[in-house]
Each structure stands twice: as C-alpha cells, then as structure tokens.
C-alpha positions as YAML, in Angstrom:
chain: A
units: angstrom
residues:
- id: 1
  name: MET
  ca: [22.50, -20.95, -7.72]
- id: 2
  name: ALA
  ca: [19.33, -22.73, -8.40]
- id: 3
  name: ASP
  ca: [17.70, -22.66, -11.91]
- id: 4
  name: LYS
  ca: [14.27, -21.81, -10.52]
- id: 5
  name: PHE
  ca: [12.87, -19.38, -7.99]
- id: 6
  name: ARG
  ca: [9.45, -18.70, -6.45]
- id: 7
  name: ALA
  ca: [7.20, -15.69, -6.60]
- id: 8
  name: TRP
  ca: [3.72, -14.93, -5.76]
- id: 9
  name: VAL
  ca: [1.36, -13.97, -8.66]
- id: 10
  name: MET
  ca: [-1.85, -12.03, -7.99]
- id: 11
  name: VAL
  ca: [-4.04, -13.76, -10.61]
- id: 12
  name: GLU
  ca: [-7.22, -11.86, -10.01]
- id: 13
  name: PRO
  ca: [-8.84, -10.03, -7.06]
- id: 14
  name: GLY
  ca: [-8.82, -12.38, -4.03]
- id: 15
  name: LYS
  ca: [-6.49, -14.93, -5.58]
- id: 16
  name: VAL
  ca: [-2.84, -15.27, -5.24]
- id: 17
  name: GLU
  ca: [-0.67, -18.29, -6.43]
- id: 18
  name: MET
  ca: [3.01, -19.24, -5.69]
- id: 19
  name: ARG
  ca: [4.72, -20.07, -8.99]
- id: 20
  name: ASP
  ca: [8.08, -21.20, -10.11]
- id: 21
  name: PHE
  ca: [10.07, -19.09, -12.55]
- id: 22
  name: THR
  ca: [13.14, -19.75, -14.45]
- id: 23
  name: MET
  ca: [16.23, -17.89, -13.43]
- id: 24
  name: PRO
  ca: [16.84, -15.45, -16.35]
- id: 25
  name: ASP
  ca: [20.03, -14.49, -18.09]
- id: 26
  name: ILE
  ca: [21.18, -11.14, -16.89]
- id: 27
  name: PRO
  ca: [22.22, -8.60, -19.76]
- id: 28
  name: ASP
  ca: [25.16, -6.35, -19.55]
- id: 29
  name: ASP
  ca: [23.00, -3.38, -18.52]
- id: 30
  name: GLY
  ca: [20.98, -5.38, -15.96]
- id: 31
  name: ALA
  ca: [21.35, -6.96, -12.55]
- id: 32
  name: LEU
  ca: [19.89, -9.68, -10.31]
- id: 33
  name: LEU
  ca: [18.58, -8.78, -6.90]
- id: 34
  name: LYS
  ca: [18.15, -11.34, -4.05]
- id: 35
  name: VAL
  ca: [15.29, -9.99, -2.14]
- id: 36
  name: GLU
  ca: [15.74, -9.52, 1.55]
- id: 37
  name: ALA
  ca: [12.31, -8.09, 2.45]
- id: 38
  name: CYS
  ca: [9.30, -6.39, 0.86]
- id: 39
  name: GLY
  ca: [6.64, -4.42, 2.68]
- id: 40
  name: ILE
  ca: [2.89, -4.94, 1.90]
- id: 41
  name: CYS
  ca: [1.48, -1.64, 0.67]
- id: 42
  name: GLY
  ca: [-2.10, -0.60, 0.77]
- id: 43
  name: THR
  ca: [-1.95, -0.61, -3.05]
- id: 44
  name: ASP
  ca: [-1.50, -4.40, -3.02]
- id: 45
  name: LYS
  ca: [-4.30, -4.91, -0.56]
- id: 46
  name: HIS
  ca: [-6.62, -2.70, -2.54]
- id: 47
  name: ALA
  ca: [-5.90, -4.75, -5.68]
- id: 48
  name: TYR
  ca: [-6.50, -7.91, -3.82]
- id: 49
  name: LEU
  ca: [-9.91, -6.53, -2.55]
- id: 50
  name: GLU
  ca: [-10.89, -5.45, -5.96]
- id: 51
  name: GLN
  ca: [-10.58, -1.67, -5.18]
- id: 52
  name: THR
  ca: [-8.06, -0.87, -7.88]
- id: 53
  name: PRO
  ca: [-9.88, -0.76, -11.27]
- id: 54
  name: ASN
  ca: [-6.66, -0.58, -13.26]
- id: 55
  name: ALA
  ca: [-4.64, -3.30, -11.43]
- id: 56
  name: PRO
  ca: [-2.61, -5.15, -14.20]
- id: 57
  name: PHE
  ca: [-3.74, -8.74, -13.58]
- id: 58
  name: PRO
  ca: [-1.98, -11.07, -13.51]
- id: 59
  name: PHE
  ca: [1.09, -9.55, -11.88]
- id: 60
  name: ILE
  ca: [3.78, -10.15, -9.30]
- id: 61
  name: PRO
  ca: [3.07, -7.46, -6.63]
- id: 62
  name: GLY
  ca: [5.34, -5.80, -4.10]
- id: 63
  name: HIS
  ca: [7.15, -2.44, -4.64]
- id: 64
  name: GLU
  ca: [8.66, -1.77, -1.20]
- id: 65
  name: PHE
  ca: [11.68, -4.00, -1.39]
- id: 66
  name: ILE
  ca: [15.21, -4.12, -0.31]
- id: 67
  name: GLY
  ca: [17.91, -6.81, -1.23]
- id: 68
  name: THR
  ca: [21.41, -7.71, -2.19]
- id: 69
  name: ILE
  ca: [22.90, -7.45, -5.69]
- id: 70
  name: GLU
  ca: [23.53, -11.03, -6.67]
- id: 71
  name: LYS
  ca: [24.67, -10.52, -10.13]
- id: 72
  name: LEU
  ca: [25.72, -7.27, -12.01]
- id: 73
  name: GLY
  ca: [26.03, -6.74, -15.62]
- id: 74
  name: SER
  ca: [29.28, -5.15, -16.84]
- id: 75
  name: LYS
  ca: [27.45, -1.95, -17.85]
- id: 76
  name: ALA
  ca: [24.78, -1.80, -15.24]
- id: 77
  name: SER
  ca: [26.34, 0.84, -13.07]
- id: 78
  name: GLU
  ca: [26.63, 3.04, -16.13]
- id: 79
  name: LYS
  ca: [22.99, 2.59, -17.27]
- id: 80
  name: MET
  ca: [21.20, 2.57, -13.97]
- id: 81
  name: ALA
  ca: [20.66, 5.57, -11.67]
- id: 82
  name: VAL
  ca: [22.84, 4.63, -8.76]
- id: 83
  name: PHE
  ca: [23.02, 6.65, -5.50]
- id: 84
  name: GLY
  ca: [25.74, 6.22, -2.94]
- id: 85
  name: GLY
  ca: [28.68, 5.41, -5.08]
- id: 86
  name: PRO
  ca: [29.34, 2.64, -7.70]
- id: 87
  name: VAL
  ca: [27.28, -0.52, -7.00]
- id: 88
  name: LYS
  ca: [28.88, -3.97, -6.93]
- id: 89
  name: GLU
  ca: [27.95, -7.59, -6.26]
- id: 90
  name: GLY
  ca: [27.15, -8.10, -2.64]
- id: 91
  name: ASP
  ca: [25.92, -4.62, -1.93]
- id: 92
  name: ARG
  ca: [22.78, -4.19, 0.04]
- id: 93
  name: VAL
  ca: [20.39, -1.72, -1.68]
- id: 94
  name: SER
  ca: [16.84, -0.28, -1.86]
- id: 95
  name: VAL
  ca: [15.23, -0.07, -5.25]
- id: 96
  name: ALA
  ca: [12.73, 2.59, -6.18]
- id: 97
  name: GLY
  ca: [9.62, 0.97, -7.59]
- id: 98
  name: SER
  ca: [9.33, 3.20, -10.69]
- id: 99
  name: SER
  ca: [11.72, 3.29, -13.64]
- id: 100
  name: LEU
  ca: [13.60, 6.37, -14.93]
- id: 101
  name: PRO
  ca: [11.12, 8.74, -16.78]
- id: 102
  name: CYS
  ca: [11.05, 8.19, -20.55]
- id: 103
  name: GLY
  ca: [12.24, 11.73, -21.30]
- id: 104
  name: HIS
  ca: [9.97, 12.22, -24.44]
- id: 105
  name: CYS
  ca: [6.29, 12.04, -23.36]
- id: 106
  name: TYR
  ca: [4.13, 15.28, -22.90]
- id: 107
  name: PHE
  ca: [4.82, 15.31, -19.15]
- id: 108
  name: CYS
  ca: [8.62, 14.62, -19.30]
- id: 109
  name: LEU
  ca: [8.94, 17.39, -21.89]
- id: 110
  name: THR
  ca: [6.86, 20.07, -20.15]
- id: 111
  name: MET
  ca: [7.05, 18.98, -16.39]
- id: 112
  name: PRO
  ca: [10.44, 17.20, -15.83]
- id: 113
  name: HIS
  ca: [10.17, 18.09, -12.16]
- id: 114
  name: ARG
  ca: [7.21, 15.76, -11.85]
- id: 115
  name: PRO
  ca: [8.56, 12.35, -13.03]
- id: 116
  name: THR
  ca: [5.67, 10.51, -11.48]
- id: 117
  name: LEU
  ca: [3.47, 11.80, -14.26]
- id: 118
  name: CYS
  ca: [5.55, 10.09, -17.04]
- id: 119
  name: ILE
  ca: [3.06, 8.02, -19.03]
- id: 120
  name: ASN
  ca: [5.69, 5.40, -19.93]
- id: 121
  name: ARG
  ca: [6.97, 4.70, -16.50]
- id: 122
  name: VAL
  ca: [7.46, 0.99, -15.69]
- id: 123
  name: ILE
  ca: [6.89, 0.05, -12.03]
- id: 124
  name: TYR
  ca: [8.19, -2.98, -10.25]
- id: 125
  name: GLY
  ca: [5.31, -4.79, -8.58]
- id: 126
  name: LEU
  ca: [2.66, -3.12, -10.82]
- id: 127
  name: ALA
  ca: [3.41, -4.55, -14.27]
- id: 128
  name: SER
  ca: [1.34, -7.33, -15.94]
- id: 129
  name: LEU
  ca: [2.89, -10.74, -16.62]
- id: 130
  name: LYS
  ca: [1.62, -10.33, -20.19]
- id: 131
  name: ARG
  ca: [4.29, -7.70, -20.66]
- id: 132
  name: VAL
  ca: [7.67, -8.84, -22.22]
- id: 133
  name: PRO
  ca: [10.15, -8.78, -20.57]
- id: 134
  name: THR
  ca: [8.46, -9.55, -17.32]
- id: 135
  name: ILE
  ca: [8.87, -6.92, -14.58]
- id: 136
  name: PHE
  ca: [8.88, -8.64, -11.18]
- id: 137
  name: GLY
  ca: [7.63, -7.36, -7.88]
- id: 138
  name: GLY
  ca: [9.10, -7.88, -4.41]
- id: 139
  name: TYR
  ca: [7.03, -10.97, -3.37]
- id: 140
  name: SER
  ca: [9.69, -13.01, -5.00]
- id: 141
  name: GLU
  ca: [12.94, -14.62, -4.07]
- id: 142
  name: TYR
  ca: [14.78, -12.78, -6.92]
- id: 143
  name: ILE
  ca: [14.05, -9.72, -9.08]
- id: 144
  name: PRO
  ca: [15.78, -9.18, -12.40]
- id: 145
  name: LEU
  ca: [16.66, -5.45, -12.52]
- id: 146
  name: HIS
  ca: [16.48, -3.52, -15.87]
- id: 147
  name: ALA
  ca: [18.70, -0.76, -17.02]
- id: 148
  name: ASP
  ca: [16.30, 2.07, -16.12]
- id: 149
  name: THR
  ca: [16.45, 1.26, -12.44]
- id: 150
  name: TYR
  ca: [16.94, 3.59, -9.54]
- id: 151
  name: ILE
  ca: [19.30, 1.96, -6.95]
- id: 152
  name: PHE
  ca: [20.25, 3.29, -3.57]
- id: 153
  name: LYS
  ca: [23.09, 1.85, -1.51]
- id: 154
  name: LEU
  ca: [22.02, 1.18, 2.13]
- id: 155
  name: PRO
  ca: [24.05, 2.43, 5.06]
- id: 156
  name: GLU
  ca: [26.06, -0.31, 6.62]
- id: 157
  name: GLY
  ca: [24.16, -2.21, 9.46]
- id: 158
  name: MET
  ca: [20.77, -0.60, 8.85]
- id: 159
  name: PRO
  ca: [18.30, -3.11, 10.31]
- id: 160
  name: LEU
  ca: [15.78, -4.82, 8.05]
- id: 161
  name: ARG
  ca: [12.79, -3.42, 9.96]
- id: 162
  name: ARG
  ca: [14.07, 0.11, 9.43]
- id: 163
  name: ALA
  ca: [15.33, -0.20, 5.91]
- id: 164
  name: VAL
  ca: [12.02, -1.77, 4.59]
- id: 165
  name: LEU
  ca: [10.25, 1.49, 5.37]
- id: 166
  name: ILE
  ca: [12.29, 3.55, 2.93]
- id: 167
  name: GLU
  ca: [9.43, 3.55, 0.29]
- id: 168
  name: PRO
  ca: [6.54, 4.48, 2.63]
- id: 169
  name: LEU
  ca: [8.67, 7.07, 4.27]
- id: 170
  name: SER
  ca: [9.40, 8.62, 0.75]
- id: 171
  name: ASN
  ca: [5.64, 8.97, 0.52]
- id: 172
  name: GLY
  ca: [5.46, 10.64, 3.89]
- id: 173
  name: ILE
  ca: [8.23, 13.00, 2.94]
- id: 174
  name: ARG
  ca: [6.51, 13.84, -0.37]
- id: 175
  name: ALA
  ca: [3.36, 14.68, 1.47]
- id: 176
  name: VAL
  ca: [5.28, 17.15, 3.75]
- id: 177
  name: GLU
  ca: [7.10, 18.58, 0.81]
- id: 178
  name: ARG
  ca: [3.82, 19.28, -1.08]
- id: 179
  name: ALA
  ca: [2.78, 21.41, 1.92]
- id: 180
  name: TYR
  ca: [5.72, 23.76, 1.65]
- id: 181
  name: SER
  ca: [4.98, 27.14, 0.01]
- id: 182
  name: PRO
  ca: [5.36, 27.23, -3.77]
- id: 183
  name: GLY
  ca: [7.74, 29.67, -5.17]
- id: 184
  name: GLU
  ca: [8.86, 32.46, -2.75]
- id: 185
  name: PRO
  ca: [7.35, 31.75, 0.70]
- id: 186
  name: TYR
  ca: [5.84, 34.51, 2.77]
- id: 187
  name: MET
  ca: [4.67, 34.78, 6.31]
- id: 188
  name: GLY
  ca: [1.83, 32.55, 7.20]
- id: 189
  name: HIS
  ca: [1.64, 30.62, 3.94]
- id: 190
  name: GLY
  ca: [2.20, 26.83, 3.68]
- id: 191
  name: TYR
  ca: [4.36, 24.69, 5.93]
- id: 192
  name: GLY
  ca: [7.60, 25.57, 7.72]
- id: 193
  name: ILE
  ca: [9.49, 25.28, 10.91]
- id: 194
  name: GLY
  ca: [7.10, 25.70, 13.90]
- id: 195
  name: ARG
  ca: [3.92, 25.37, 11.90]
- id: 196
  name: SER
  ca: [1.03, 23.22, 12.99]
- id: 197
  name: ALA
  ca: [0.10, 20.00, 11.15]
- id: 198
  name: MET
  ca: [-2.54, 17.30, 11.51]
- id: 199
  name: VAL
  ca: [-2.39, 13.89, 10.02]
- id: 200
  name: LEU
  ca: [-5.56, 12.01, 9.41]
- id: 201
  name: GLY
  ca: [-4.92, 8.24, 9.41]
- id: 202
  name: THR
  ca: [-1.84, 6.66, 11.03]
- id: 203
  name: GLY
  ca: [-1.26, 3.56, 8.91]
- id: 204
  name: PRO
  ca: [2.36, 3.23, 7.70]
- id: 205
  name: VAL
  ca: [2.17, 6.26, 5.32]
- id: 206
  name: GLY
  ca: [0.54, 8.50, 7.91]
- id: 207
  name: LEU
  ca: [3.04, 7.39, 10.52]
- id: 208
  name: MET
  ca: [5.83, 8.16, 8.10]
- id: 209
  name: ALA
  ca: [4.32, 11.67, 7.47]
- id: 210
  name: VAL
  ca: [4.30, 12.23, 11.23]
- id: 211
  name: ALA
  ca: [8.02, 11.34, 11.45]
- id: 212
  name: ALA
  ca: [8.84, 13.54, 8.50]
- id: 213
  name: LEU
  ca: [6.88, 16.34, 10.19]
- id: 214
  name: ARG
  ca: [8.82, 15.83, 13.40]
- id: 215
  name: TYR
  ca: [12.25, 15.63, 11.72]
- id: 216
  name: SER
  ca: [11.46, 18.72, 9.57]
- id: 217
  name: GLY
  ca: [10.62, 20.99, 12.58]
- id: 218
  name: ALA
  ca: [6.88, 20.97, 13.01]
- id: 219
  name: GLY
  ca: [5.72, 22.96, 16.04]
- id: 220
  name: LEU
  ca: [2.58, 20.98, 16.81]
- id: 221
  name: ILE
  ca: [1.66, 17.56, 15.30]
- id: 222
  name: ILE
  ca: [-1.91, 16.23, 15.85]
- id: 223
  name: ALA
  ca: [-2.60, 12.72, 14.60]
- id: 224
  name: GLN
  ca: [-6.04, 11.03, 14.22]
- id: 225
  name: ASP
  ca: [-6.98, 7.46, 13.77]
- id: 226
  name: ILE
  ca: [-9.86, 5.13, 14.70]
- id: 227
  name: PHE
  ca: [-7.47, 2.57, 16.33]
- id: 228
  name: ASP
  ca: [-5.83, 3.44, 19.64]
- id: 229
  name: SER
  ca: [-2.91, 0.98, 18.75]
- id: 230
  name: LYS
  ca: [-2.08, 3.18, 15.79]
- id: 231
  name: LEU
  ca: [-2.24, 6.37, 17.81]
- id: 232
  name: ASP
  ca: [0.20, 4.87, 20.21]
- id: 233
  name: MET
  ca: [2.58, 4.36, 17.18]
- id: 234
  name: ALA
  ca: [1.95, 7.98, 16.15]
- id: 235
  name: ARG
  ca: [3.08, 9.15, 19.51]
- id: 236
  name: GLN
  ca: [6.25, 7.11, 19.15]
- id: 237
  name: MET
  ca: [6.77, 8.81, 15.79]
- id: 238
  name: GLY
  ca: [6.58, 12.23, 17.36]
- id: 239
  name: ALA
  ca: [2.88, 13.21, 17.40]
- id: 240
  name: ASP
  ca: [2.19, 15.66, 20.22]
- id: 241
  name: VAL
  ca: [-1.49, 15.04, 20.47]
- id: 242
  name: THR
  ca: [-3.67, 12.09, 19.30]
- id: 243
  name: ILE
  ca: [-7.38, 11.99, 18.70]
- id: 244
  name: ASN
  ca: [-9.59, 9.01, 18.21]
- id: 245
  name: GLY
  ca: [-11.61, 9.46, 15.06]
- id: 246
  name: ASN
  ca: [-14.58, 7.52, 16.47]
- id: 247
  name: ARG
  ca: [-15.67, 10.60, 18.55]
- id: 248
  name: PRO
  ca: [-18.23, 12.97, 17.02]
- id: 249
  name: PHE
  ca: [-16.66, 15.23, 14.36]
- id: 250
  name: GLU
  ca: [-17.84, 18.46, 16.09]
- id: 251
  name: GLU
  ca: [-16.20, 17.34, 19.33]
- id: 252
  name: ARG
  ca: [-12.84, 16.54, 17.48]
- id: 253
  name: GLN
  ca: [-12.98, 19.83, 15.54]
- id: 254
  name: LYS
  ca: [-13.59, 21.92, 18.76]
- id: 255
  name: GLN
  ca: [-10.43, 20.29, 20.37]
- id: 256
  name: VAL
  ca: [-8.29, 20.83, 17.29]
- id: 257
  name: ARG
  ca: [-9.26, 24.51, 17.08]
- id: 258
  name: LYS
  ca: [-8.57, 24.99, 20.74]
- id: 259
  name: MET
  ca: [-5.03, 23.92, 20.13]
- id: 260
  name: THR
  ca: [-4.59, 26.08, 17.10]
- id: 261
  name: ASP
  ca: [-5.50, 29.65, 18.01]
- id: 262
  name: GLY
  ca: [-9.12, 28.89, 17.31]
- id: 263
  name: TYR
  ca: [-8.77, 28.36, 13.54]
- id: 264
  name: GLY
  ca: [-7.25, 24.96, 12.71]
- id: 265
  name: PRO
  ca: [-3.85, 23.59, 11.65]
- id: 266
  name: ASP
  ca: [-1.69, 25.20, 9.06]
- id: 267
  name: VAL
  ca: [-1.52, 21.90, 7.21]
- id: 268
  name: VAL
  ca: [-3.79, 18.81, 7.15]
- id: 269
  name: ILE
  ca: [-2.52, 15.60, 5.57]
- id: 270
  name: GLU
  ca: [-5.13, 13.08, 4.67]
- id: 271
  name: ALA
  ca: [-3.56, 9.61, 4.79]
- id: 272
  name: ALA
  ca: [-6.50, 7.42, 5.89]
- id: 273
  name: GLY
  ca: [-7.66, 6.64, 2.46]
- id: 274
  name: VAL
  ca: [-11.24, 6.95, 3.40]
- id: 275
  name: PRO
  ca: [-13.38, 9.63, 1.40]
- id: 276
  name: VAL
  ca: [-14.99, 11.11, 4.60]
- id: 277
  name: ALA
  ca: [-11.47, 11.93, 5.94]
- id: 278
  name: PHE
  ca: [-10.90, 14.21, 2.89]
- id: 279
  name: MET
  ca: [-14.11, 16.11, 3.80]
- id: 280
  name: GLU
  ca: [-12.92, 16.36, 7.41]
- id: 281
  name: ALA
  ca: [-9.49, 17.66, 6.17]
- id: 282
  name: VAL
  ca: [-11.17, 20.53, 4.30]
- id: 283
  name: GLU
  ca: [-13.36, 21.38, 7.38]
- id: 284
  name: LEU
  ca: [-10.37, 21.07, 9.84]
- id: 285
  name: VAL
  ca: [-7.62, 23.08, 8.01]
- id: 286
  name: ARG
  ca: [-7.46, 26.79, 8.91]
- id: 287
  name: PRO
  ca: [-8.50, 29.48, 6.44]
- id: 288
  name: GLY
  ca: [-5.53, 30.03, 4.08]
- id: 289
  name: GLY
  ca: [-4.11, 26.59, 5.07]
- id: 290
  name: LYS
  ca: [-3.27, 23.55, 2.84]
- id: 291
  name: VAL
  ca: [-4.78, 20.14, 2.48]
- id: 292
  name: ILE
  ca: [-2.55, 17.30, 1.14]
- id: 293
  name: GLU
  ca: [-4.42, 14.34, -0.15]
- id: 294
  name: ILE
  ca: [-2.25, 11.20, -0.20]
- id: 295
  name: GLY
  ca: [-4.52, 8.46, 1.15]
- id: 296
  name: ASN
  ca: [-7.10, 8.03, -1.60]
- id: 297
  name: PHE
  ca: [-4.73, 6.43, -4.17]
- id: 298
  name: SER
  ca: [-7.41, 3.85, -4.94]
- id: 299
  name: ASP
  ca: [-11.02, 4.42, -5.78]
- id: 300
  name: THR
  ca: [-12.65, 3.89, -2.49]
- id: 301
  name: GLY
  ca: [-15.77, 5.98, -3.31]
- id: 302
  name: THR
  ca: [-16.98, 9.58, -3.15]
- id: 303
  name: VAL
  ca: [-17.92, 11.97, -0.49]
- id: 304
  name: ALA
  ca: [-19.94, 15.32, -0.58]
- id: 305
  name: ILE
  ca: [-17.99, 18.50, 0.11]
- id: 306
  name: HIS
  ca: [-19.05, 22.14, 0.02]
- id: 307
  name: PRO
  ca: [-17.14, 23.99, -2.79]
- id: 308
  name: SER
  ca: [-18.08, 27.19, -0.91]
- id: 309
  name: THR
  ca: [-15.91, 26.04, 2.02]
- id: 310
  name: VAL
  ca: [-12.91, 25.69, -0.25]
- id: 311
  name: CYS
  ca: [-13.63, 29.14, -1.73]
- id: 312
  name: VAL
  ca: [-14.46, 31.07, 1.38]
- id: 313
  name: LYS
  ca: [-11.52, 29.55, 3.34]
- id: 314
  name: ASP
  ca: [-9.23, 30.29, 0.50]
- id: 315
  name: ILE
  ca: [-7.42, 26.96, 0.98]
- id: 316
  name: ASP
  ca: [-4.94, 25.10, -1.20]
- id: 317
  name: ILE
  ca: [-5.62, 21.50, -1.94]
- id: 318
  name: HIS
  ca: [-2.66, 19.33, -3.26]
- id: 319
  name: GLY
  ca: [-2.77, 15.80, -4.59]
- id: 320
  name: CYS
  ca: [0.05, 13.55, -3.82]
- id: 321
  name: MET
  ca: [0.64, 10.41, -5.83]
- id: 322
  name: ALA
  ca: [3.97, 8.73, -5.03]
- id: 323
  name: TYR
  ca: [7.16, 10.56, -5.28]
- id: 324
  name: PRO
  ca: [10.20, 11.31, -7.35]
- id: 325
  name: ALA
  ca: [12.58, 8.42, -6.88]
- id: 326
  name: VAL
  ca: [15.35, 10.74, -5.73]
- id: 327
  name: THR
  ca: [13.14, 11.09, -2.49]
- id: 328
  name: PHE
  ca: [14.65, 7.63, -1.49]
- id: 329
  name: ARG
  ca: [17.95, 9.46, -0.81]
- id: 330
  name: ASP
  ca: [16.20, 11.89, 1.70]
- id: 331
  name: ALA
  ca: [14.32, 8.91, 3.32]
- id: 332
  name: ILE
  ca: [17.62, 7.01, 3.85]
- id: 333
  name: SER
  ca: [19.17, 10.14, 5.35]
- id: 334
  name: LEU
  ca: [16.32, 10.61, 7.73]
- id: 335
  name: LEU
  ca: [16.51, 6.93, 8.81]
- id: 336
  name: GLU
  ca: [20.20, 7.32, 9.38]
- id: 337
  name: HIS
  ca: [19.93, 10.46, 11.48]
- id: 338
  name: SER
  ca: [16.54, 10.50, 13.25]
- id: 339
  name: PRO
  ca: [16.52, 9.17, 16.77]
- id: 340
  name: LEU
  ca: [12.85, 8.24, 16.33]
- id: 341
  name: PRO
  ca: [12.21, 4.43, 16.77]
- id: 342
  name: ILE
  ca: [10.89, 4.23, 13.12]
- id: 343
  name: GLU
  ca: [11.56, 0.56, 12.90]
- id: 344
  name: GLU
  ca: [8.85, -0.08, 15.48]
- id: 345
  name: VAL
  ca: [6.31, 0.68, 12.77]
- id: 346
  name: THR
  ca: [7.32, -2.70, 11.16]
- id: 347
  name: THR
  ca: [5.33, -4.96, 13.40]
- id: 348
  name: HIS
  ca: [5.28, -8.17, 11.34]
- id: 349
  name: VAL
  ca: [8.04, -9.83, 9.29]
- id: 350
  name: LEU
  ca: [6.64, -13.01, 7.66]
- id: 351
  name: PRO
  ca: [8.28, -15.67, 5.48]
- id: 352
  name: LEU
  ca: [7.44, -15.60, 1.66]
- id: 353
  name: GLU
  ca: [4.93, -18.53, 2.14]
- id: 354
  name: GLU
  ca: [2.73, -16.38, 4.41]
- id: 355
  name: LEU
  ca: [1.88, -13.63, 1.91]
- id: 356
  name: PRO
  ca: [-1.88, -14.41, 2.17]
- id: 357
  name: ARG
  ca: [-1.81, -14.08, 5.93]
- id: 358
  name: GLY
  ca: [0.18, -10.78, 5.55]
- id: 359
  name: LEU
  ca: [-2.43, -9.35, 3.20]
- id: 360
  name: ASP
  ca: [-5.17, -10.16, 5.74]
- id: 361
  name: LEU
  ca: [-3.13, -8.58, 8.58]
- id: 362
  name: ALA
  ca: [-2.34, -5.30, 6.79]
- id: 363
  name: GLY
  ca: [-4.34, -2.39, 8.10]
- id: 364
  name: SER
  ca: [-5.66, -4.27, 11.15]
- id: 365
  name: ASP
  ca: [-5.88, -2.93, 14.65]
- id: 366
  name: GLY
  ca: [-2.31, -3.34, 16.22]
- id: 367
  name: VAL
  ca: [-0.64, -3.90, 12.96]
- id: 368
  name: GLY
  ca: [1.83, -1.44, 11.32]
- id: 369
  name: LYS
  ca: [3.86, -2.36, 8.37]
- id: 370
  name: VAL
  ca: [3.86, -6.03, 7.38]
- id: 371
  name: ALA
  ca: [6.99, -7.25, 5.59]
- id: 372
  name: ILE
  ca: [7.57, -10.34, 3.74]
- id: 373
  name: ALA
  ca: [11.04, -11.82, 3.86]
- id: 374
  name: PRO
  ca: [11.91, -14.67, 1.48]
...
C-alpha cells in the first residue's frame, strides 16, 4: 500500500484543490476504508456556491460513500456500530456520515430518539481540516474510520450505481416516515397505505422519496419539477402523475385538486430546496394534511406565506433534517427488494480527478445523482 493518498479539499467557496495526505496509522478501535464511490450531495454544491453559511472550510467533502474495509483494528468491531454481522477486512460496506450520538448533551438526554439533534456529532465530509484528528470525506481515495462510526455491510453483488444511493434514499425514507401519524393514528390523519402524496422537486432526494412512497404503499403519487428529464425519472421511480412546475400555479393546483377529491394531497413533501416551493406545498396540501420540508437544508432565502392558511387549514408542518443512521438498514432493505430501477437515478460516475466537473453537473437538466469513483 502506498504511503500517500489523494483527496479533494474545499478550501473556500468556489475553490477545490487535490492534495496528498499521508496514510495514517490505524488504531485498535479504527479502520481504513478504500473508497469505491461517493455521491455528490446538494450540501456539497451549496457549500461550493457559498450558500451554506456554516460550511467548515477548509474541509474534505463527501458524505454519501461506499467502499471496502482495507484495514481493521483489533477492537473496531466492538467499538463501532456494525449492522449485518461482524465486519472484516475485504467487506464491502456503506458508512453513515454522522457519528454515534454523544449520549450526554441536552438532546441525547431528553430526545434520544432524535440522534440528528446531538450537538456533538461528528460528520464525515463536513468537518474542518483544522480539527484534530482529521475527519475525511468521501472525495478521497481512502478514509480513516473512527470508533464512533456506523457501518452497514452491503448485500453481495449490489451494483455501485444502486449502492451509492443508500444515503439519499435514507433521506427519502425519513421524509416519508415524518409524514406518518404521531402516536396512535386515526382515520384520515397523516400518511398510510393508499394515501395520496405529492413530491415537489425530483432531484435525487425527491426521487428517493417517490421510490419510498411507492415501496410503502401510497395510493397516488404526484411529482413536480421544472425539468421534464427529471419527471421522466420520477415516473421510473413510481410516480403516477407528473407536473411541470413551469406552468402557472393556479393551473397546477386545479389539476392536483381534481385528482384528490377536490381538496389536495394528504401529504406534500418539499424536496426542491427553493423557498417558493415551500409556499406552494402549504397551498397544495389538503386541509388537515401534512407538509414535510426536506429541501431547504441550506439558506436559499425567504418567501412570504400566510399564517392564516396554516391555521385555517389546520395542517401539520414537519422539518426533516437528515435521518437517524439506522435508516441505512431500511434503505439497504428497500434496495434489495424493490423492483424499481433505482440505479437509473445515478446518471454519471466520474473519476476522482473530475470532481469539479461533477459539481458543475449536479442539479442540471438530464442529470440525476453524480458519483465520484476514485
């Protein structure tokens, strides 16, 4: 094995540099992952475009990665959260970006079921190089794994283009889970088998939400986007009806209501990441329905809404930031058992050297998930 390896550093907005790093010593409770592929997330592109105020520059981005265990410390399997049986060298795995929760902050103590709120979480691909020890992201040839890592063994033979979607699929699953009724459900409340749902924005996360809705038994799935190419992908993922968002809103709302007993969908998932889409979600959802906001994870601005609409329609609005890491287990199960051609969402697999091109491509017309394969 070489003494050096390469990784991309996002130095500042609009600037990435390929740098050489020294191969680290692996402690007893750690491991070394040889990266197979890493998807480009909207988070990475937003940071690159200076739309993420708290981006930890300089850092090695990339948190949607899969790879092979190259080295394994003698106590790593005991210390890490490993799903799918004991892990060994040579195993192909997916790694959740976030670390185990700390267990002692306010949120860990009072809301242990919401591990994403832990204030001491460490996230692969979103940690400053100023931090010691360095936490690498997936735009790298290798990643040292620390003891608080979630590792999920991949099913044998799962194709790269399917496996690299585990992380965005986990986001899609969480969005759907947020729509289920809290506590004891009752008729007409929340999401369930046979209910109607609409997804605004069919980028990778929106497409994964469509797939999760189809897999979980939605009765009617409506998908909206401004690009026809992405709506084509949404139909492949199971959408029953697609709507081009460039049409006048009143015209689109009339079409949606006509399909949903005159009132609107039971659930609207906003995955476009555009503030105006949140406003549309509030207007489109039926009275007593649910809006799930997962798209605006970066600060892309504000939009005017009418609080009276929220009040008079008696709707529930749920934020959705990331997912509990255990959701990877459910994403892998869906990928194993769903007949949907989910791998078709991965439209581009580029070599490590082409990360700048990949960042430019991400989010474009005709482009689904862009993955970097060292």
